[in-house]
Steps between C-alpha positions, in 0.01 A plus 500: 500500500596144414604437140437124513217300656492128572163325507451157654221253429462188716280197426456169677666222304238263357404369154488779239639758746790575266256601226295709746801693628630550146167651396485723809857620439420573135190698598696705755776573248249614238313716753819671616631538144193701403574729796848570364710240683777313315575135568850417624478137616258220590607209717296199614606298804359194679536467876475122535494491878228768525282381212490833315597625157615863472528752220733797549448776245744792479377808315635851446263776607381753243694825458814381683852473363 
């Protein structure tokens, strides 16, 4: 079983998309936290040539060392 999971969220880049992806990332982190996951890292990245903004969320699975 994997000890760490990485979740990716992708949104089209447009006005207010940074706030939308931030809210979606926060909701996912809270949802997973209540299931026993622990947050390791959150990283946001913009792909200028593709027109997308990404959120990469790394979390430790419950009951793993």
